[in-house]
N, C-alpha and C positions, 0 to 999 in steps of 0.2 A: 107664896111667893113674896118678897119684899127685898128689892135690889137696890135700893136708894144709896144705901152705905158705899155701894160699890163706884158711884160717882165722885166721893171725896170731895164735896164741894168746900172749900175753906175760907172764901170770900165770896161778897156779891151774892147773885142770885142764878140760878139756872132755868131756863124757860122751856116747856114743849107743850105744844098741844096736838103731837102726833100720834094715833091713837096705838100704833106698834109701840112706840118707844112707852107709852103709857102703859100698856098691859107689860111690858117687859119690865118696868121698873116697880108696879103695885099689884099687878096679878089680876086686873081688871079689865073686861073688853068693853069699852065703849066708843061709840060713835061721834062723841063730841066731848070734850073736856078739857082743863088747863091745868097741869101740875107746875107748882112754883117751887123749888128746892132752894134752900139757905143751909147755911152751916149748921144748925143746930133746929131746923124746920122744914115741914115739907107740908105744904097747903095743896089742895087739891080743889078747883072748881067745879062743880059737874051739876048739870039740869037736874028737873025733879024725875026724869025716868030711871036713873041711876042712883039718887041721893040716896035712897034706902040701903041699897046693896053695896054701896062705898064704906058706909058710915060703920060698918066693921073691919075696916083695914086700920090694924094697930100700926100707930106711930107716924100718923097722918092726921092733919087737921082736913076736914071734909068740910066744905062750904058749897051752899047754894047756889048756882050761877045766876043769881037774879040780876036785872038791870044795873048797870054801875058799879056792881059787887067787886068786880076785879079791878076796875079802875081806882076805886074808893081806898081799896087795900094797898094797891101798889103805891099810891101816892102817900098814903101814910107811912108806908115802910121805906118806902124812898131807896132803894138798893143803888148804889153809885156804878156798880157792873153787871151787866147783863149778858150771861152766855146763852146762845141758842143756836140750834144747828140751821144754817142757811139754806140747806136742801130740803127742809120740811116747814120751816116757816114761810107763810108767804108775803108777797110783798106789801099786801094791804094790812095784814096784822102787824108786821115790823112797822110800818108807819103809823098805826093806832097806840103801838106799844111807846115810840118814840114821844108822842104826844102826850101819853099819860105820864112820861119820865123824862124829860128834855133835858136834865144833866146827865143822865145817865150815860156810861160808856157801853155802848153796844159790840159784843165780838161774838163773830160767827165760830163756831166750835165744832170739831170733830170728836168730842167728848162721848156721845153716843155710839158712833161709829165704832171706837177703840174699846168701848166697854163691852158692848153688845159682843164683839168678835172673840173675847175669852169665854167659853162656854162654862157652865158650872157641871157639877156630874150630871144633876138630873135632865139639863137639856141634851147632854150626851146621851144620855137612855134613852131619851124620846126621839133624838136623830137616830138613833141604832135602831130602834123599832120601825121608823119611817123608811130609813135604807134599805132593811130588810125586805119589807112589804114590797118596797119598790123593784127590788131584784127579781122577787117573785112574780110580780106583775109582768115585768119584762119577758121573765121564761113564759109565761101562760100567752102572752101575745104574740112571740115567735112560735108557739106551739102551733097556733092558730093561721100561718102563711101556707098559702095554698094559691095555685095558678087561679088568677082570675079575681082573688080579693083585692079591695081597694086601700087606699092609704088610710082614708077615714073610719072603713071597716075595723082596720087592724088596731087604729088608735082607742076606736070604743069597745074592743075586746079588752085592752088595756085598762079603762077606765072602769068597765063593769068590773073587773077582778078585783082592782084596788078599793073600790068602793064598798063592794060585799064584803071584804075581808078586813073592814076598819078604818079605811081611807077617810078622812076629814073631807078633803077636796084633792083636786089636782094641784102641785105647786107651779103650774105654768101648762099652758096649751100644748099637750103632747105632740112631739115631730114625728110624724112617720115619713119617710123619702124613699120612693123607689128610683132606682137607676139614676138618671142623671140629674133628677131633683135633688139629690143627696150632696150634689155639687154647691148647693146653697144653705152656708150654716145655719139659717134661721127660715128654712122650708116651712111653707103655710100648708099644712096636710090636706091634701086635696081627694080627687076621684081617681087619679091614675090606678090602673090595674097591673097587679103583680103577673110578671111572666118567668117562664123558665128560664136561667142563666142571667138572673138580673140581682143587683147587690141592693141591701136594704139597711135603711140606717133607722134608728129608734132612740129618740131622745126623750125622757118621762121623767116626771117625779111627781109624788103623792105627800101630802100633808097629814101628819098624825098629831094630834093635840098640840095643834097651831105650829109646829114645826118641819120643815120641809125636807126634800131629798130630791136628789139630782145624779142621774147617771145616762150615759150613751152606749149602745152597743150597736155591732154592724153584723152582718152575715152575707152571705152569698146565696141565692135560693137555685137548689138544682144546680149546683156548679157543673156537674157532668156535660148539661146540654151548652154549655159556653166555655169550654176548657182554655181556649186563649184568652179570653178577658178575665178569667178566674185568675190564672197564673198572674196576671199583671197586677189585678187586684190584691192577691194576695201578698204580692210584694210591697205594695203599698201599706197594705194592714200592718205588717211586720215592721216597717217604718214608723209607722205611728206608735205600735205598741211598743218597741224599744225606745221611742221618745218619752212614752208614758213611766216606763222603768227607770229610766235614768233620773227623770223628775222625781218619782216616788222616792227612790232609795235617798233622795237629796233632802226630803221634806223632813228635817229633824230639827227638835226644839233648839235654838239658837241660830240656826241658819238664817240667811236672808232671803224673802220671797221671789225677790228679783233673780237671785242665782239659779233657780228652778226653771223660769222661763228662757235666761241665757243659754242654760244647757240642751234646752230644745230648738232655740233658735241657731247654736252653732251646730248641732246635729244636722238640721234640715240643710245649713249651707253645704257640711262635708258631702252630703248625700245628693245636692243639686235641686232640693225640692222646696227651697227657700220661699219662692214665688208662689208656691201653693199654701203657705200658711197664712190664714185670713183672720185669725184672732189670738187675745190673748192665751195664756195657760189654764187660768181658772179664776174663782172668785170666791168670796166667803159666801157663806149661807148660813142661815138660820130660821128666825120667825119670816123673814122675806127670802126670797130665791137668791137674790144678789145683794151681797152685803159687803161690805168692808172686810179686809183689803181686795184691791185686783191684783191677781198672779200677771206681773208684765215685768220684763226687763226696763220697762220706761219708768217703774213706780219704784224708787230706791228707798232703802233704809229702812224696811218694815221687817221687824224680826218675828219668827213662829215663837209662838208660846205654846205651854202646854194648854191642850182643851180648845185650841182654834179648830174650825172646822171649815172645810174647803175643797173645792173641786181642783182636780188635775185632769186636763181634757184636750189633749193635744190633737190636730187635725190636718188632715191635709185634702185638698179641694182642685179636682181636676174639672174645670167647665165643660159641660157638655158629655162627660163621662160619669164620674162619681166622686163623692165624698165620703172619706173616711175618718171617723172621730172615735175616741176610746175614753171613756169619761168614769171617774169614781168620785164619791164623797170620801174624803178623808179627813180624821182626827189625828191631830199630834198628841203625842204620848211619850212619856220618858223611857218607855220600852221600843220606841221608834212609830212610825206613822201607821194609822190603822185603817182599815177600808171599813165605811158602814153601809155601802152599797152591795150588799154580799147576804 
């Protein structure tokens, strides 16, 4: 894995010390390091713990991060422009770099966001594996639903399954919400016990080979014990699923992301449930569970490209009653959107 050419640096210098971005660009996992990318040169400063492992990276000059080594190099090289991600570089580090390069122009860049958003085929393959395991884990967790089981116990059933089937770790803390708890989009899984005639929401994700997955499913436990509530819940579920279907059909290469959310927002207004929409339609994901872009009608002019991976997750939330969300991980392809969480 060597993706530095994807940055396409034509002038100045790109700076990152973010471990995830470093792993993405050079394929090495380090807890600390500094990567500098110039038009015809890449230099990686890393401490003694990783120096031997990193020396084997082709196309990169690897240097020991000794005292003043970075400062000495930068002052000698003296780039006039420095690109960096303002979300990942700390203020302290920025000030240090300004002192090292007082004449340089510093530019906050979204270069890494946009580069990581378009996956290569190997990344899509890994996310397909993660998505399939995630789906299997959710099926296993739902099979364990029984009267008296707690939210935490269901979450543990999911985690046990995906970890024993090859999951590296959870992509995020599993959300299991029973009854009115599901009305809170980011409910903290607790000790509430499942009762017959109660709705259930499971939002889960597992990481495989460093790549994340994300999906949400809802069900109604022992619906025959509470037929009136189930009928209303099913009506709301059908609205959410229709919202998902409308957005999914629009998730085509060349389409604008904001249009997907606009479709869902318009449908919610038409069905008089707009006040129950509590979050944007989705988000990118990859090495991190939340990546650029955000799927929102407020974020304009972002075009869907081949191999972009993102979630579509419409939801409706009724305080004191229930919340319903339907979510899949999607990859954009020339044959149309493909579901990875299945």
